[in-house]
N, C-alpha and C positions, 0 to 999 in steps of 0.2 A: 532585483526588485521582483516581488511576485506579481503574477498576472492579476489585474484588478477584476472585480465582479462586473457582470454585464450591467447591473443596476447603476453602479458608480460611473462606468463608462458613458451610459446614456445621459446621465445627469451632467457630467462634465462636457460632453459634446454639445449639449443643448446650451449650457452656460457659455461656452466659447463662441459658439455661433451668435448668440444674442449679444455678447459683450462686444464682439468684433463689430457688429452692426451698429450698436449704440455708440461706440467710440470712433467710427469711421476708419477702422483698421481692417486689415485682411488677416486671414490665417496664412501662414507661410506657404509659399507656392510649391515648395518640395513637401509632398504628403508625408514622407518619413519624418521630417521634422515635427509637423503637427502631430502625427500619431504617437511619436515618442513622448512628447511633452503631455498630451492628453492621457496617455496610459499612466505616466508618472503621477500626474494630479489625481487620477482616479484611484490609483493604488494608495496614495496618501489619505484619500477619503476613507477608504476601507480601513486603513491602519490607525488613523488619527481622528477621523471624523471631520477633517478640514482639508481643503485642497492646497497643501503646502507645496510651494514651488519645488519641483524635483531637480532643478538645474543648480542648486546650491548644496554644499556640504553643511551639515549641521551636526555638531558634537552631541546635541540632545534634541531630537526632532520634536518630542512632545513639549519641551520648554519653548522651543522656537514657535510652535504652532500657537502657544498661548499669547505670544507677543503680537501676532497678526501681521507684522510688517511684510512677511513673505507669503501670505495667504493670497492666492490668485483671486482677483486681480491685485497684485502687490502694490505697495505704496509707490514704488517707482512708476508704475503704470498709472496709478491714479493721480499722481502729482505731475509727472513729466511726460506721460504717454510714451514711455520707454519700456520695452519688454526685452529684458536680457536673455530670455529663453528663445526669442525670435518666434514666439507663437503669435503675437499680435504686432503686425508690421504693415508696411505699405504694400500695394499690389506687386511691386517689384522685388519684394523680399527684404527690403532694408528696413532696419528699425528706425523709428523717428527719434532724432537726437536733438532737434532745435531748441527744445525747452530745458535740456540738461545744463547743470551749471559747468562753467569752464573747468577743465581738468578732470571731468567725469571719464571713467573708462570707456563708455559708450562713444563719446566724442573723440577720445583718443583712437578708437579702433575704426569708427566709421566716418569721422568728420561731422559737419553739420548736415544732417538729412532733414529737409523740410517736411512739414505736416501737410498733406494735401487736403485735410479736412479740419482746419483749426477751430471750426465752430462746434466740433463734437469732442467728447471725451474730457479727460482731466478734471474729474469731479472734485479732486482735492487740491487743485492748483493753488488755492489760498495757503497751502502749507509750504510752498516752495520758498526757500530762504530769499529775502529781499537782496537785490544786487542793484548797482547803479543803473543797469539796463533795464530792470524790471520795476524800479520805483516810480 
């Protein structure tokens, strides 16, 4: 992936800090994780005009960017407060998985990880599929 422009890096760094604060999450405690994801997001802003998640493979990045579901903050983050990139996590570096549906890869990998700030984030929680436990 090409190095992102300074302008895009600054824009994404500002977004990430603000979004973490707004959602009650933290950036990953390992700075290498945060830097890698931020650089990938910024590079995609330069290439596509949108911060497409750099942690997925896309057969057609331009087509995927138009769908919006993997534009940071992605649908999983907006609905479930789960960041598969590990950019937005708890202070201890674990991703929040408590709102994910049963069988989701995040729950399989990490188990149920509680949200320390349930009053923040999840702007699109209303889009979560209804289950017996959420009805």
